[in-house]
C-alpha positions, -999 to 999 in steps of 0.1 A, spaced: -105 -380 347 -123 -414 348 -159 -418 354 -172 -428 389 -170 -465 395 -204 -482 387 -218 -509 410 -209 -545 401 -237 -569 408 -221 -603 412 -238 -631 392 -211 -657 395 -200 -654 359 -162 -655 352 -161 -619 339 -179 -604 369 -159 -625 394 -126 -615 378 -137 -578 380 -148 -582 416 -114 -594 426 -96 -567 407 -117 -541 426 -109 -559 458 -72 -557 450 -74 -520 442 -93 -513 474 -67 -533 494 -39 -512 479 -57 -480 488 -54 -465 453 -77 -443 434 -81 -451 397 -61 -421 388 -32 -432 411 -35 -467 397 -34 -455 361 -2 -435 368 15 -464 384 4 -488 357 12 -464 328 -23 -468 313 -52 -444 311 -77 -441 339 -105 -453 316 -85 -484 307 -81 -493 344 -118 -487 351 -128 -508 321 -106 -537 333 -127 -538 365 -161 -531 349 -170 -568 345 -183 -564 309 -155 -585 294 -122 -601 304 -93 -575 301 -62 -585 282 -34 -602 302 -11 -572 296 -35 -548 312 -42 -572 341 -5 -576 348 0 -538 348 -30 -534 372 -17 -561 395 19 -548 396 6 -513 404 -14 -527 433 14 -549 446 -5 -581 439 9 -616 433 15 -616 395 20 -654 392 -14 -660 409 -32 -634 388 -17 -648 356 -29 -683 365 -63 -669 374 -66 -650 341 -57 -681 322 -84 -701 339 -110 -675 332 -99 -672 296 -103 -709 291 -138 -708 307 -149 -681 283 -135 -698 252 -163 -708 228 -151 -744 227 -149 -746 265 -166 -778 279 -177 -758 309 -208 -736 315 -199 -700 306 -214 -689 339 -194 -713 360 -175 -696 387 -137 -698 385 -122 -693 419 -89 -675 421 -58 -693 434 -58 -673 467 -94 -684 475 -86 -721 476 -100 -730 510 -131 -710 517 -158 -732 532 -182 -705 543 -192 -674 527 -210 -643 537 -217 -623 507 -218 -587 517 -213 -592 553 -203 -616 580 -193 -648 571 -180 -683 520 -183 -692 533 -204 -662 567 -186 -657 592 -183 -677 537 -194 -694 568 -211 -662 567 -232 -654 539 -224 -660 506 -195 -663 519 -182 -684 501 -124 -728 478 -111 -747 450 -124 -783 447 -97 -805 460 -95 -841 469 -95 -850 506 -59 -859 505 -48 -826 491 -62 -808 521 -51 -834 546 -86 -836 561 -123 -835 554 -153 -822 574 -173 -849 591 -197 -824 607 -201 -787 607 -225 -769 630 -230 -731 629 -250 -707 650 -255 -673 635 -266 -646 660 -285 -618 644 -303 -608 676 -272 -592 690 -257 -557 685 -234 -570 657 -237 -603 638 -216 -632 651 -212 -668 641 -201 -697 663 -187 -725 641 -180 -761 654 -163 -785 631 -153 -821 635 -126 -829 609 -110 -862 600 -74 -864 590 -67 -881 557 -29 -881 561 -5 -890 589 11 -861 608 -15 -834 602 -2 -804 622 -24 -775 611 -56 -765 594 -61 -736 570 -96 -722 567 -109 -691 549 -139 -669 547 -153 -647 520 -170 -616 533 -180 -592 505 -192 -558 513 -229 -550 519 -241 -528 490 -248 -500 515 -214 -502 532 -191 -474 521 -168 -473 551 -130 -473 544 -124 -504 566 -138 -539 560 -130 -564 587 -138 -596 604 -127 -606 639 -119 -643 645 -113 -660 679 -105 -697 683 -124 -709 714 -109 -744 716 -92 -770 695 -58 -756 689 -41 -722 686 -49 -695 660 -14 -690 647 -23 -666 619 -53 -646 609 -48 -623 579 -67 -605 552 -49 -610 518 -77 -591 501 -104 -568 513 -132 -595 512 -111 -626 519 -100 -637 554 -77 -666 562 -71 -684 595 -44 -710 602 -50 -732 632 -21 -751 648 -30 -784 665 -17 -793 699 -3 -826 685 -2 -841 650 -33 -861 639 -29 -896 624 -48 -909 594 -85 -913 604 -82 -894 636 -109 -869 645 -105 -834 659 -130 -808 669 -125 -770 671 -148 -740 677 -143 -706 660 -161 -674 668 -164 -648 640 -177 -613 646 -185 -584 623 -171 -552 638 -195 -525 652 -211 -505 625 -203 -528 596 -235 -542 580 -239 -578 569 -254 -590 536 -287 -609 539 -275 -645 536 -254 -671 553 -242 -698 529 -217 -726 533 -200 -736 500 -178 -767 506 -148 -773 484 -138 -805 500 -159 -833 514 -185 -824 540 -207 -851 554 -231 -831 575 -240 -794 580 -264 -779 605 -272 -742 606 -292 -723 633 -300 -687 628 -314 -665 656 -331 -634 643 -344 -606 665 -381 -615 672 -389 -578 670 -373 -573 636 -379 -604 615 -371 -605 578 -399 -601 553 -391 -635 538 -365 -663 544 -355 -690 519 -337 -723 523 -306 -726 501 -298 -762 491 -273 -772 465 -275 -738 448 -250 -728 421 -230 -696 428 -246 -678 399 -280 -680 417 -268 -671 452 -264 -634 441 -300 -630 431 -323 -609 453 -349 -637 454 -331 -671 450 -352 -702 445 -357 -723 476 -383 -733 502 -398 -705 523 -389 -708 560 -408 -694 590 -390 -686 623 -404 -699 656 -417 -675 682 -382 -668 694 -370 -659 659 -350 -691 653 -345 -710 621 -328 -744 617 -317 -762 586 -297 -794 580 -279 -809 550 -261 -842 544 -235 -853 518 -230 -818 504 -219 -814 468 -187 -795 462 -189 -759 450 -227 -755 457 -242 -734 484 -262 -744 515 -278 -722 541 -304 -694 541 -311 -661 524 -335 -635 537 -351 -603 525 -344 -573 547 
């Protein structure tokens, strides 16, 4: 029998992030570590050690883990290789630099531990691979989000104006990272998405427990330089808690971002911080650096950012 799984504080380091996604894969497969071990033909302790976050497991163990969970082996091998390179002693990168897995290539908003990247990843910590504008086919000219925390369940209304960087752009793929709140032990972990205008939500799926993807079909193809606006509503299901931050982490060009958060005036946070250009490793701290913010008498906070840097976080973090 293996030991109970220990909590995994995410600090943005390659080992911890790799372990986080392994745990996410196992949870999505609905396997206990004992069931996983039998399917992978390894000991339970080996499977638990692989997802402990203390060190990068061997590729052989990872592939057995992924096969047993029904994961995409090619993507996981590519992800393992990237993490291994980042951890090499002669790597030119910071050892704590986050390495995003291949399946998380589009997140623009993150809601660590709750709603949305980004929150509704745009949610909290929420939370994609850096790509040139041309690779995505579009960039974000402006992104405006309203996060409602004064309602029964958190919800975010996201408005984006995008600009096509190719001729014939027919669809947009967006994604959101919504990790579990530390106090959330419910079997289901979900996020509800609704496109209010700007196309048709053709696909909304959940490849992994904390990762949600939406594909928006456009009414007609966009030509190079043409603008398009859409509005997306994201809601956390009843009873599912949300982590205390809403952070947008762009992985392609974003010119302007405005966030409004409306707290319940009767239940304001103890403290609120502004997050501006913060590395992923810092976003997971309980008290990240940043200017303190004070809500107005209606419980509202507003922050704005221009010319956002790829891979860094922008938004707010609060102390519950």
